[in-house]
Each structure stands twice: as structure tokens, then as C-alpha cells.
N, C-alpha and C positions, 0 to 999 in steps of 0.2 A: 436595337442597339446596334451602332455601327460596328463594322469590323474592326477599325482600329480600338475602339473601346472595348470590344471583346478580347481582343489580344492583351491589353492592358489589364484588363480583369483576371485573366489567366496568370499573366506574369505576376501580379500582386500576391495571387493565393498561392502559387508557387514559392514564391520568396518567403511569404508568412509562413508556410508549412516548414520548410528548410529551416529557416532561423528558430522555429519553436522547437523543433528537434535536436538543434544544437544547444539550445539554451535552458530546455526544461529538463529537471531532473526524472519527471514520470516516464518518459519513452526509456530511460537508462536502466529503471529497475523494474521494468515490467515485460511482459510478452504480448504478442498478437496474435496468439494461436486461438482464434475463433472461426467458426464457419458463418457465412453470410456477409452481408453489405451494410454499411451505416447509411441509412438514408433520411433518417429524420429523428426527431427526439424520442419515438416511442420505437425505435427499432430493436427487435429481441434477435441477440446473437447466441448460438451454441457454443459453450465452451465443452468440448467433447474430450473426455479423457477416460482412461482404462484402469481399472484396480488391477493391483499386480498379479503377475501370472505366476504360478507357484511352479517350481522345479520339481522333477520327479524322479525317482531312483529308476534306474533303467537296469535290466537284467538280461535283456535280450528278447523277451517277450512282447508281444503287442500291447501297445499303450492306448489308453483311452483319451480323447481329445478334449479338453476342458474347454466351455464357452467363455467368451470373453466377455466379462462384466463391465457394462457401460457405467459410467459416473456422469449424468448429463447436467451441467449447470448452464443456466440461463443468465446473459449478460444484457443488461438493459441500460440503452444508451439514453438515459433521463436526464443528463445534465445540458445545459445550453448556455451559450453567450453569445451575444451579438453586437456588432459595432455599425455606425451609421454616422459619415461625414460628408461634407459638402467642399468642393474646391470651386474656383473660378473658370476652370476651363480644364478640358482632358489632359492638354500639356502639362498642366499642374501638377495633375495627378501621375503624369508619366514621370515627373521629375522626382517625386517620392519613390517610385518605384526602381528608378536607376540608382538611386542612393538608398541602399536596404538598410544602413544606419541612420536614415533621416529620422526627424521627430515622430510623423504620423506612424510610420511601421513600428518603430522601436516603442511607443506609447500602447499601440494596439496589443504588440505581441508580449511587453511586461506585463501587461493586466491579465493576458490569458495565460501566459505561465503560471502567474501567482493564482490563478482560481485552481488551473488543473494541477499544480502540484499539492495544493491544500488537499483538494480533493482525494487524490491517490495516496499521499502520505497518512490521511486519515485512516486509511485500513491498517494501520497498527493494531486497530481493534479487531481484526480478523486474525491475528497472530494464533498459531495452535495452541490448544490449550496444553501448560506445561512450558510454554516457551515465553514466558514473560518474566522480566526482570524488574526487581524493585524491593520496597520494604513489605514482607509478607505479614499475614495476620495468621496467629495460631493460638490464639488465647481460648482456654476452655476445652472441652471434648463434645463430641457430637455421637448422635445414633442416624444411621441412612435406612429408611424405608426401602424394602426389597422392590415394589413396583413403580411407586410414585416418584421416587428420588427425593422425598420429603427429609430435610435434615433438620434435627430437633437438636438444639445446642444446650450445653449446660455451662455456666459461667461466660457466656459468649455475648459479643455486642455486634451483631450483624448490622449492617447498614446497607440502604439503597445503592450507594456507590460501589458495592461489591458485586451487583449484577452485572454479568459477562464477565467476570475474572474466572480465574483457572482454580479450580477445586480438587483435592486429593486427600482423601481419608487412609489410615491405616487399614489395610486390608485391600484396598483397590489396585487393581494392576495396571490402570490407566488414568489420566487426568480428565476430569469433567468440567463443565461450564456452568455457573450459577444462573439459573434461569430467573428467578424472581426472589423478592425478600418480602415478608410480611410483620416480621418482629424481630427484636434484638435476639432472638432463639430461634427463628424459623426461617429457612430459605428453602429453594427447590433447586435441585441440579439437575443436568441433562446432558446427553451426550454433545460432543463438540462437533455437531452438524448444522449446517443451513439448508443443505438440498434435500433433506430427508424430513419426514414429521418428526416433532420433538419426541424424544424417549430418553429413559434411563436403563441402561442394562448392566450396572455394576453391581447388583445383588444387594443384601442385607448388610450393613454394617452396625454391630453391635454398639450398646451404650458404653461410653467411655473412652472411644476410639479418638486419638489424636488425628490432627488435620491440617493443611495449609491451604490457605486462599492467597495466591500470587499476586503480588504488586499492587496491593491495596493503596499504597501511597508511593511518592518518589522515593529514590536512594541517593545519598550523596556521592558525589563523585569527585575526586581530586587528581591532583598530577602523579600522585604516587599508587591512586588504586586505578585509574580509568583503563590501563592496559590489561590489568587482570579481568576489569568487567567486560571488554571485548574479547577476550579468549573466552570467559563464559559464554558470552552469545555465539560465539562459534561452537562450542561444546553442544549446546542446545541444537542448533541445525545438524551437527554431527550425529547427536541422538536420533535426530529424524531422517538420517540416511539422505541428507540433502547434498548436492555435488559440492565441491570445495571450489571449483573453478567457476568465476562469475559472481561470488558472493558480492554483495553490497552492503554498505551501513551509510544512512542519510542522517545528519545531524545539524543542528544550527550552529550559529556564530557562539554561542555561549560554551557549547560543549567543546567547538574546535579550540577556543581559547585554551581551556584545559589540556586538551590533547596535545597542542603545541608545546606546553609547559612539560610535558611528560618526557619529550624527546624520542617518542616511538614512533611518530608519522614518518615513513618513507617518502620523500618527495618525488617527483617526476622529474626525470633528467631534463638538462635545459633544452634539448631539441624539442621535447613535447610539452613545454610549459604553456605556451599560448593555447594549443588545443586543448590542454587539460583544462586551462582557466574557462574557456568558452564553453565546455560540456561539464562545468561545476564540479569535476573530479579533482582533488587535491592531492591525492596520494594513497597509501596503503598500510593499514595496520592490521596484524593480527590475522590475516587472509583475506580481509576485506577492501575493497576499494571504496574510498571516502567520498561521499558527495556533501556539499552543504548546501542547505535550503532554510531560508527563515521560514519557509511555511510548515515547517515541523510545527506540531502543536505543542501549547506550553511556552514556558520560558525558563530562564535557570533558577528563578526564585521558588516557584511552584512544581517546576519539574517539566523537562522536555522529553517528549516522546518520541523516541529515536527508533529508526525501523533499520532492522538487520534482515537481510532478505536474500533470496536467489530469484532470479526474473522470471522463474516458473511459478512462483507463488501468486503474482498480481497479473489478470488478463486485462489488457486496456485497448479499449477502441476510441477513434476519434476520427473526425472528417469535418471538412470545411463543406456543408452541405449546400447552403446558398452563397452566392456570390456575384453580384451584378453591379454594373454602373446605371444610374439613372441619368439620361442625356436631358431631360427636361423636368426641374423642379417647379411645380406648379405655384403660382404666387412668388417666384423669387428667380434670381438669376444664379447660372453657374451648372455644376454638375454635382451627383451625389454619389457616393459608394457606400455600399453595405454589404455585411456579410454574417453569417450565422454557423459558429462551431457548434458541434454535437459530440458528445463524448460520455463515457460509462467504464466502469470496471467491475471486475468480480473476482472473488477468490473461491475457487471451486474447493469442495469439502477435500478431496484427495491431496490438495496443494497447500492446505494450512500449515502444514509442517514446515514449508519453505519461507515462512515469516517467523520472527522472533522480534520481540517488543522489550527495549529498554527505557525504563521512566527514571531520568537522572536530573538531578538538582545541583547548583553550586554548593 
């Protein structure tokens, strides 16, 4: 490759990455606190976190130091998207690079932003157990086995759609997760953990206990209720002791329409409007910076999966790992440019409480 082509190649990559971080929602609601370098589609990165350190009473006597307990999660960059296009001359490629708003760069980036935002916003399903808002299921009563987490229902209609939902019965001190469903009266629950072997530590729950399975279906939102629903999402993060500064809520245009009708959205000041729009942030409500993305799963009729979170929740890694100009296209004229984006994301167990999920419909 000529030196000129190499410089064009690097310039295209730099502008592509800059515009991606300006326009995509994913980088705004995630962190990049991982160890390692993104090299290819099978890169394994360490998301190294530590469990809480307990404070001790101090009487002046010698203390014993506790060992830091690591919670090591693996982030796999197993997502990838490529682009490959040809131009008649290297100068033509240069014209696309000099105009970052140009058609080629805009098309490549828009497609990439949609792919990545869809992927990252899909992590609403990793919201901490007990941090899901929608229409709950509470019909009948249950018994829970002490060792297996097997739940036997009476008067229940459990469905496969409940798998992955949050579960808590009277007598439980924390929320669990539905692991599997085998019949209308039989499910199995487990600890809310992906980084450890599946287990249940909640003990026996005797027959006749009431229970809740969270957000089994969407719940209606209106101009008169949406602010209270946002407050509720903030309370969920408060209960999980998540920092207030930096919280975000990602919704789509259906939910935004309702929010605007509520007159609760605090708009950005005029001097910040252009930057705000570029970065997809449109204001604040109830302590959340509001981002709008059509890549939120669902729609206004069936329900939109809205993500209320703090950046510590989702760790995101991305890189343009391949990026080159072909000076000679065999069997054709001109030059070709191709690139490969590789990315991945992970929610470590200790950070699950930093994500709350609201399933809202019109």
C-alpha cells in the first residue's frame, strides 16, 4: 500500500470512530473498564471488579486485614460487522474523508451505530433481579424446595415467557431469577448470577406462600403516569445503592412522545442544543439524562424495553481491527476500502444492580 493510501486509511478510521462515539448511544451508557486489547472476534477481556470491603469497628487494638475478593467476569468480543466498497481513484476516497458528513461515511456509520446500539440496549435483560418494572404476575401460591429451587405452584399458570424474570416469594430476603419452566405449575429459580455456577441459596418456602414474578408483560404509560414511573426506576437504583450522578434512561420515540406531553422533561439550554442533539441526549427527567434510540427493543403497542442505568453496569469494548485500502482490484478498475469492526459487552454480576428495566407501552 502506498504511503498516501495508508494516510487516507488512517484518516478514514479516525473520523469514523470519532463520529461513532458522537452519535451512538452505547458509549454514553457504558464503561470501558476492562483489561486487555481488542484484537479480533475471539478476544477475551477481563472485567475485573472487587466485592464490597466491610468496614470494621475500631477500638484501638490491632486489626486483621481482609482479603480482597475478586469477581472476575469475561467479556468476549464476539460481535463483528464489515464494510467493503470501491472507488475509481484514491483521490475520490480522499474526498469522502475530507467531508465527514459525506454519503459513504454517513451510511457506514449509521449502519454501525444501529447494530451496536441494538446489541448494547439488549442488555436490559441483564437488569438485576428485582429491578424490572412492568405488569407483574402474582396469581396463586407457591412452595419452594430448599436445595433445588424447584417451585411448585397452586392455581398458577407459569409460562416459558417467565424464564429470566425476577422472582420473590414471601419469606425470601432477596430476589431470584426464573431458570426454567416445565409446566403451568412448575418452574425452577436460581441466584441472580451469570459468573458463578447456577445455584439456589434461598432456603425452603412452605406451601401457600404468595409471590411475585416481575414484568411478565408491558405496563401502560401515559402523560399523567410517566413521571411517577421514572421516579420508580430511580428508586430501584437507589435500593441497589447506585450513584445518582451519571444515571441515564434510554427510550424510543414512542415513549418520548408521552414524556413530552407530561411537561416534565428539562430541556438543554440553548447553547448546548447542537451538542445535545449530536449526542442523542435530549434532556433530564427525575435524575436521569434522557437518550433516545429507535434501537430499543419493542414498540409502543407491544411494549418498549427501556434501559435505566448507570455506566458502571455495562462494560463495552470496540475496535476497528481491520482497516485497509486495496490499490489493485483484480478484474476491475479502481481502489477498494474495507474495514472490520469488532465489539462485545458484558454485565458483571457485581454490577447487575446498576441496570433497571422498564417495559412500557402506549
